[in-house]
C-alpha positions, 0 to 999 in steps of 0.5 A, spaced: 945 254 550 946 255 543 943 261 539 937 258 535 939 257 528 935 262 523 932 259 517 933 264 510 928 268 509 923 266 504 922 270 498 915 270 495 915 266 488 917 270 482 910 272 478 911 274 470 907 280 468 910 278 460 904 278 456 898 280 461 896 285 456 893 279 453 888 278 458 887 286 458 885 285 451 881 279 452 877 282 458 876 289 454 874 286 448 868 283 452 866 289 455 867 293 448 862 287 445 857 288 451 857 296 450 856 295 442 851 290 443 847 295 447 849 301 442 846 296 436 840 295 440 838 302 441 840 303 434 836 297 431 828 298 432 827 291 435 820 289 434 816 289 441 810 286 439 807 282 434 801 277 433 799 274 440 802 267 441 808 268 436 814 268 441 818 272 445 821 276 439 824 282 443 828 278 447 830 273 441 832 280 437 836 282 443 840 276 445 841 275 437 845 282 437 848 280 443 851 274 441 854 276 435 857 282 439 860 277 443 862 272 438 866 277 434 870 279 441 871 271 442 874 270 435 879 276 436 881 275 443 882 267 441 886 269 435 890 274 439 891 268 444 893 263 438 898 268 435 902 269 442 901 262 445 909 261 444 911 267 447 906 268 453 903 261 454 900 262 461 897 269 459 895 266 453 891 260 456 888 265 461 886 270 455 883 264 452 879 261 458 876 268 459 873 267 453 869 261 455 864 266 458 862 268 451 861 261 448 854 261 451 851 268 448 855 266 441 852 259 441 845 262 443 846 267 437 847 261 432 841 257 435 837 263 433 840 264 427 838 257 424 831 256 427 828 263 426 826 266 419 826 274 418 829 275 425 828 283 424 822 283 420 815 286 423 811 282 418 807 276 420 811 271 416 816 271 421 817 264 424 820 262 431 820 255 434 819 258 440 811 259 441 812 263 448 817 266 452 817 261 457 819 256 452 825 261 450 828 262 456 828 255 457 833 255 451 837 260 454 838 256 460 841 250 456 846 255 453 850 255 460 851 248 459 857 249 454 860 254 458 861 249 464 863 244 460 869 248 457 871 251 463 871 244 467 875 241 460 880 247 461 881 246 468 882 238 467 887 240 461 891 245 465 892 240 470 894 234 466 899 239 462 902 241 469 902 233 472 906 232 465 911 237 466 912 235 473 913 227 470 918 230 465 922 234 470 923 228 474 925 223 469 930 228 466 
């Protein structure tokens, strides 16, 4: 009987942490945006009540502030990912994908900006297309749709890019 042949040890795949700071910055910017949103909401006097039947102004104002902060974080993070995409392609893409979760609040802030007048005024001349809090909260549910669509698109794009790279490697 001969000795069993031993396969050479398999080493784990090499993981490069080059540019990992980009992902850290993206996540950190989102956290800072949330904290800034809360701080601004405490400093700004939000309208807690208006005449009956005038909508959910307190929540509209809160979401507008949060969305603006998240939009700022998204713009900064995406700018960094774009600037470093050639040097750190994988981590730049991950940093961009992290920002997908800021699209919903930013989109909601844009809708609020366009559809309301005198957002932070306590006067009665403020207008909103949402007569009740329930109508406004229904709108908030729709802001999740772009997030899901963008996440699915990013996943499909990544798969397509990897398949093209594999095909080019086999052909070359």
